[in-house]
C-alpha positions as a Python dict, from the first residue, in 0.01 Angstrom:
ca = {
    (1, 'X'): (0, 0, 0),
    (2, 'X'): (-193, -326, -91),
    (3, 'X'): (-464, -262, -348),
    (4, 'X'): (-704, -490, -177),
    (5, 'X'): (-674, -257, 128),
    (6, 'X'): (-714, 67, -50),
    (7, 'X'): (-1022, 273, 29),
    (8, 'X'): (-1128, 561, -208),
    (9, 'X'): (-1022, 669, -550),
    (10, 'X'): (-658, 605, -689),
    (11, 'X'): (-575, 720, -1034),
    (12, 'X'): (-934, 767, -1112),
    (13, 'X'): (-1048, 417, -1019),
    (14, 'X'): (-1237, 358, -698),
    (15, 'X'): (-1126, 74, -468),
    (16, 'X'): (-1379, -54, -210),
    (17, 'X'): (-1561, -370, -104),
    (18, 'X'): (-1815, -503, -353),
    (19, 'X'): (-1696, -322, -647),
    (20, 'X'): (-1731, -473, -1000),
    (21, 'X'): (-1546, -331, -1299),
    (22, 'X'): (-1447, -438, -1642),
    (23, 'X'): (-1242, -238, -1893),
    (24, 'X'): (-1219, -373, -2251),
    (25, 'X'): (-854, -353, -2343),
    (26, 'X'): (-772, -90, -2594),
    (27, 'X'): (-608, -346, -2820),
    (28, 'X'): (-942, -521, -2841),
    (29, 'X'): (-1120, -208, -2925),
    (30, 'X'): (-869, -111, -3188),
    (31, 'X'): (-856, -464, -3352),
    (32, 'X'): (-1216, -581, -3315),
    (33, 'X'): (-1439, -288, -3261),
    (34, 'X'): (-1323, 30, -3430),
    (35, 'X'): (-1274, -148, -3773),
    (36, 'X'): (-1610, -331, -3761),
    (37, 'X'): (-1883, -141, -3916),
    (38, 'X'): (-2146, -301, -3706),
    (39, 'X'): (-1983, -206, -3371),
    (40, 'X'): (-1777, 119, -3457),
    (41, 'X'): (-2065, 363, -3422),
    (42, 'X'): (-2140, 292, -3052),
    (43, 'X'): (-1974, 57, -2830),
    (44, 'X'): (-1887, -15, -2469),
    (45, 'X'): (-1548, 85, -2344),
    (46, 'X'): (-1577, -12, -1961),
    (47, 'X'): (-1839, -48, -1706),
    (48, 'X'): (-1881, -103, -1338),
    (49, 'X'): (-2089, -115, -1012),
    (50, 'X'): (-1966, 68, -698),
    (51, 'X'): (-2163, -2, -386),
    (52, 'X'): (-2143, 265, -106),
    (53, 'X'): (-1860, 423, -274),
    (54, 'X'): (-1708, 591, 16),
    (55, 'X'): (-1437, 852, -76),
    (56, 'X'): (-1511, 822, -440),
    (57, 'X'): (-1357, 1112, -636),
    (58, 'X'): (-1236, 1189, -987),
    (59, 'X'): (-1120, 1496, -1178),
    (60, 'X'): (-1026, 1493, -1546),
    (61, 'X'): (-918, 1810, -1692),
    (62, 'X'): (-954, 1704, -2047),
    (63, 'X'): (-1243, 1481, -1985),
    (64, 'X'): (-1263, 1125, -2154),
    (65, 'X'): (-1241, 1041, -2533),
    (66, 'X'): (-1569, 858, -2475),
    (67, 'X'): (-1902, 938, -2296),
    (68, 'X'): (-1983, 844, -1947),
    (69, 'X'): (-2338, 734, -1821),
    (70, 'X'): (-2375, 745, -1442),
    (71, 'X'): (-2671, 589, -1260),
    (72, 'X'): (-2703, 651, -887),
    (73, 'X'): (-2934, 391, -727),
    (74, 'X'): (-2875, 497, -362),
    (75, 'X'): (-2709, 751, -152),
    (76, 'X'): (-2599, 1095, -284),
    (77, 'X'): (-2303, 1261, -469),
    (78, 'X'): (-2218, 1547, -700),
    (79, 'X'): (-2061, 1626, -1029),
    (80, 'X'): (-1907, 1930, -1214),
    (81, 'X'): (-1929, 1957, -1583),
    (82, 'X'): (-1700, 2249, -1695),
    (83, 'X'): (-1806, 2531, -1465),
    (84, 'X'): (-2155, 2397, -1324),
    (85, 'X'): (-2191, 2179, -1042),
    (86, 'X'): (-2494, 1949, -983),
    (87, 'X'): (-2608, 1735, -695),
    (88, 'X'): (-2733, 1379, -746),
    (89, 'X'): (-2959, 1166, -546),
    (90, 'X'): (-3100, 814, -570),
    (91, 'X'): (-3294, 726, -891),
    (92, 'X'): (-3114, 1003, -1088),
    (93, 'X'): (-2865, 975, -1377),
    (94, 'X'): (-2653, 1193, -1598),
    (95, 'X'): (-2429, 1175, -1910),
    (96, 'X'): (-2085, 1332, -1925),
    (97, 'X'): (-1993, 1412, -2294),
    (98, 'X'): (-1651, 1330, -2431),
    (99, 'X'): (-1364, 1565, -2422),
    (100, 'X'): (-1525, 1780, -2157),
    (101, 'X'): (-1355, 1880, -1810),
    (102, 'X'): (-1532, 1714, -1524),
    (103, 'X'): (-1515, 1594, -1166),
    (104, 'X'): (-1748, 1397, -951),
    (105, 'X'): (-1764, 1240, -604),
    (106, 'X'): (-1976, 1069, -354),
    (107, 'X'): (-2126, 1225, -39),
    (108, 'X'): (-1920, 1205, 280),
    (109, 'X'): (-2239, 1134, 475),
    (110, 'X'): (-2425, 932, 229),
    (111, 'X'): (-2191, 771, -21),
    (112, 'X'): (-2358, 681, -345),
    (113, 'X'): (-2417, 343, -494),
    (114, 'X'): (-2374, 381, -869),
    (115, 'X'): (-2375, 180, -1183),
    (116, 'X'): (-2173, 346, -1463),
    (117, 'X'): (-2069, 281, -1822),
    (118, 'X'): (-1816, 436, -2061),
    (119, 'X'): (-1920, 424, -2436),
    (120, 'X'): (-1735, 549, -2749),
    (121, 'X'): (-1804, 543, -3108),
    (122, 'X'): (-1776, 728, -3446),
    (123, 'X'): (-2135, 854, -3378),
    (124, 'X'): (-2066, 1030, -3039),
    (125, 'X'): (-2049, 1388, -3182),
    (126, 'X'): (-2394, 1337, -3360),
    (127, 'X'): (-2533, 1155, -3037),
    (128, 'X'): (-2422, 1441, -2809),
    (129, 'X'): (-2571, 1695, -3045),
    (130, 'X'): (-2909, 1547, -2995),
    (131, 'X'): (-3151, 1761, -2761),
    (132, 'X'): (-3269, 1450, -2580),
    (133, 'X'): (-2915, 1368, -2485),
    (134, 'X'): (-2813, 1723, -2412),
    (135, 'X'): (-3097, 1769, -2133),
    (136, 'X'): (-2932, 1454, -1974),
    (137, 'X'): (-2611, 1634, -1910),
    (138, 'X'): (-2802, 1767, -1608),
    (139, 'X'): (-2919, 1510, -1352),
    (140, 'X'): (-3248, 1346, -1444),
    (141, 'X'): (-3495, 1121, -1265),
    (142, 'X'): (-3520, 771, -1394),
    (143, 'X'): (-3789, 530, -1285),
    (144, 'X'): (-3659, 222, -1079),
    (145, 'X'): (-3640, -61, -1309),
    (146, 'X'): (-3522, -422, -1286),
    (147, 'X'): (-3480, -401, -1674),
    (148, 'X'): (-3208, -135, -1630),
    (149, 'X'): (-2997, -346, -1370),
    (150, 'X'): (-3084, -671, -1555),
    (151, 'X'): (-2947, -546, -1879),
    (152, 'X'): (-2632, -404, -1704),
    (153, 'X'): (-2588, -751, -1565),
    (154, 'X'): (-2616, -922, -1899),
    (155, 'X'): (-2355, -700, -2055),
    (156, 'X'): (-2135, -740, -1763),
    (157, 'X'): (-2162, -1133, -1753),
    (158, 'X'): (-2114, -1149, -2137),
    (159, 'X'): (-1790, -939, -2113),
    (160, 'X'): (-1673, -1167, -1835),
    (161, 'X'): (-1659, -1462, -2068),
    (162, 'X'): (-1424, -1274, -2283),
    (163, 'X'): (-1401, -1057, -2594),
    (164, 'X'): (-1506, -1276, -2874),
    (165, 'X'): (-1670, -1108, -3168),
    (166, 'X'): (-2000, -1286, -3072),
    (167, 'X'): (-1975, -1130, -2704),
    (168, 'X'): (-1881, -798, -2840),
    (169, 'X'): (-2188, -776, -3086),
    (170, 'X'): (-2426, -891, -2833),
    (171, 'X'): (-2298, -636, -2544),
    (172, 'X'): (-2296, -347, -2809),
    (173, 'X'): (-2650, -420, -2941),
    (174, 'X'): (-2756, -434, -2580),
    (175, 'X'): (-2580, -89, -2517),
    (176, 'X'): (-2813, 102, -2749),
    (177, 'X'): (-3114, -33, -2569),
    (178, 'X'): (-2962, 29, -2223),
    (179, 'X'): (-2904, 397, -2318),
    (180, 'X'): (-3245, 423, -2445),
    (181, 'X'): (-3386, 312, -2113),
    (182, 'X'): (-3237, 620, -1955),
    (183, 'X'): (-3257, 905, -2204),
    (184, 'X'): (-3606, 769, -2323),
    (185, 'X'): (-3717, 654, -1977),
    (186, 'X'): (-4078, 817, -2000),
    (187, 'X'): (-4141, 630, -2328),
    (188, 'X'): (-4047, 303, -2182),
    (189, 'X'): (-4267, 339, -1868),
    (190, 'X'): (-4528, 612, -1978),
    (191, 'X'): (-4792, 511, -1714),
    (192, 'X'): (-4559, 574, -1426),
    (193, 'X'): (-4350, 858, -1536),
    (194, 'X'): (-4351, 1176, -1318),
    (195, 'X'): (-4261, 1398, -1622),
    (196, 'X'): (-4519, 1576, -1829),
    (197, 'X'): (-4489, 1549, -2212),
    (198, 'X'): (-4283, 1846, -2350),
    (199, 'X'): (-4468, 2105, -2583),
    (200, 'X'): (-4324, 1909, -2909),
    (201, 'X'): (-4416, 1560, -2795),
    (202, 'X'): (-4765, 1687, -2680),
    (203, 'X'): (-4798, 1853, -3030),
    (204, 'X'): (-4709, 1531, -3215),
    (205, 'X'): (-4976, 1347, -2999),
    (206, 'X'): (-5218, 1625, -3091),
    (207, 'X'): (-5153, 1570, -3457),
    (208, 'X'): (-5208, 1215, -3412),
    (209, 'X'): (-5538, 1257, -3241),
    (210, 'X'): (-5658, 1510, -3513),
    (211, 'X'): (-5508, 1301, -3819),
    (212, 'X'): (-5811, 1352, -4027),
    (213, 'X'): (-5831, 1732, -3977),
    (214, 'X'): (-5633, 2019, -4139),
    (215, 'X'): (-5431, 2170, -3871),
    (216, 'X'): (-5235, 2487, -3937),
    (217, 'X'): (-4917, 2619, -3799),
    (218, 'X'): (-5090, 2910, -3657),
    (219, 'X'): (-5338, 2685, -3465),
    (220, 'X'): (-5052, 2473, -3323),
    (221, 'X'): (-4860, 2791, -3214),
    (222, 'X'): (-5161, 2933, -3051),
    (223, 'X'): (-5242, 2597, -2889),
    (224, 'X'): (-4876, 2572, -2725),
    (225, 'X'): (-4833, 2959, -2665),
    (226, 'X'): (-4536, 2990, -2904),
    (227, 'X'): (-4451, 3225, -3184),
    (228, 'X'): (-4450, 3054, -3533),
    (229, 'X'): (-4056, 3098, -3565),
    (230, 'X'): (-4004, 2980, -3218),
    (231, 'X'): (-4240, 2669, -3230),
    (232, 'X'): (-4094, 2579, -3570),
    (233, 'X'): (-3740, 2598, -3436),
    (234, 'X'): (-3803, 2378, -3142),
    (235, 'X'): (-3996, 2127, -3357),
    (236, 'X'): (-3730, 2093, -3618),
    (237, 'X'): (-3477, 2079, -3357),
    (238, 'X'): (-3619, 1772, -3208),
    (239, 'X'): (-3779, 1595, -3513),
    (240, 'X'): (-3584, 1712, -3802),
    (241, 'X'): (-3900, 1825, -3978),
    (242, 'X'): (-4110, 2144, -4002),
    (243, 'X'): (-4436, 2092, -3804),
    (244, 'X'): (-4676, 2075, -4101),
    (245, 'X'): (-4447, 1843, -4289),
    (246, 'X'): (-4434, 1625, -4009),
    (247, 'X'): (-4818, 1632, -3973),
    (248, 'X'): (-4842, 1541, -4331),
    (249, 'X'): (-4604, 1255, -4286),
    (250, 'X'): (-4818, 1116, -4026),
    (251, 'X'): (-5109, 1134, -4247),
    (252, 'X'): (-4934, 957, -4520),
    (253, 'X'): (-4839, 684, -4281),
    (254, 'X'): (-5207, 639, -4170),
    (255, 'X'): (-5289, 625, -4550),
    (256, 'X'): (-5056, 346, -4612),
    (257, 'X'): (-5200, 144, -4339),
    (258, 'X'): (-5554, 206, -4504),
    (259, 'X'): (-5405, 98, -4835),
    (260, 'X'): (-5267, -206, -4675),
    (261, 'X'): (-5559, -327, -4466),
    (262, 'X'): (-5884, -196, -4644),
    (263, 'X'): (-6027, -185, -4989),
    (264, 'X'): (-6111, 176, -4973),
    (265, 'X'): (-6054, 381, -5298),
    (266, 'X'): (-5771, 622, -5295),
    (267, 'X'): (-6026, 906, -5322),
    (268, 'X'): (-6195, 782, -5001),
    (269, 'X'): (-5866, 753, -4823),
    (270, 'X'): (-5770, 1100, -4931),
    (271, 'X'): (-6092, 1246, -4802),
    (272, 'X'): (-6055, 1070, -4459),
    (273, 'X'): (-5701, 1231, -4435),
    (274, 'X'): (-5846, 1571, -4482),
    (275, 'X'): (-5763, 1608, -4875),
    (276, 'X'): (-6050, 1736, -5076),
    (277, 'X'): (-5826, 1695, -5387),
    (278, 'X'): (-5731, 1322, -5448),
    (279, 'X'): (-5464, 1435, -5708),
    (280, 'X'): (-5283, 1675, -5471),
    (281, 'X'): (-5312, 1379, -5204),
    (282, 'X'): (-5143, 1145, -5441),
    (283, 'X'): (-4881, 1426, -5525),
    (284, 'X'): (-4785, 1444, -5147),
    (285, 'X'): (-4810, 1063, -5116),
    (286, 'X'): (-4550, 1009, -5392),
    (287, 'X'): (-4334, 1263, -5254),
    (288, 'X'): (-4320, 1119, -4897),
    (289, 'X'): (-4367, 718, -4976),
    (290, 'X'): (-4167, 737, -5312),
    (291, 'X'): (-4454, 596, -5521),
    (292, 'X'): (-4824, 653, -5610),
    (293, 'X'): (-5094, 523, -5386),
    (294, 'X'): (-5217, 282, -5659),
    (295, 'X'): (-4863, 152, -5710),
    (296, 'X'): (-4805, 108, -5330),
    (297, 'X'): (-5124, -100, -5302),
    (298, 'X'): (-5004, -320, -5586),
    (299, 'X'): (-4645, -377, -5454),
    (300, 'X'): (-4689, -382, -5073),
    (301, 'X'): (-4848, -723, -5033),
    (302, 'X'): (-4590, -905, -4829),
}
């Protein structure tokens, strides 16, 4: 059968009118990407655009050695990740993690139109362990944005010009931003997002709004209706810090700004951040910033 006349998926590659697809040769990835400290952490493996992908279907028992980001802009489809099956509609995306059994396909009645990108790298295990990534193993709404499709086009057109080191560096720097447009979509478009802040993001915003006060863990837990252990666990899972440690860090960030932009005394700054004892303030400042407030003011003049 002539490949040009094929319709549907053959050997896990969809054939149909209007498709776009680039796969970076494994020889290029091995010789120019995996040994490059700038590129090896997270890099593009392949990407494509399938319009009205009729009879699109793929099954991989062992998954892929890389991750797969899938963005549906029109139509419908489905995917199965291990033993769970999900429906996908327009303006939704999902991520398939590496080395995980999966299958996916377009709707028979309303075939999806999709952008997709495979990305690998040494940092994938840590990337996939992030809470913000794991929640997108399920379908997630993403705000329609010309920035998303525009950045995809930049990556695609750059790779069409070949696999020079300059092109590879450009596309892989774009990749991190491209991924962030999805997994952090509400942060890029907060005024339009349909999602409410989760309790941890809300707590951080609450801390920021009450930066000059002394908030206790008990107050935060009561405010968000969690036990202390549960709230602390969720907070550390997302931020890497205990709640009050994070709050103190925010205070010190604000303190450095006052040291940079005002002539206020250290005592006055300490009081404005809720510290009655300037010596204790200086001790916490030194632990977080790495030097005393006075030394910081003297050295941070650039």
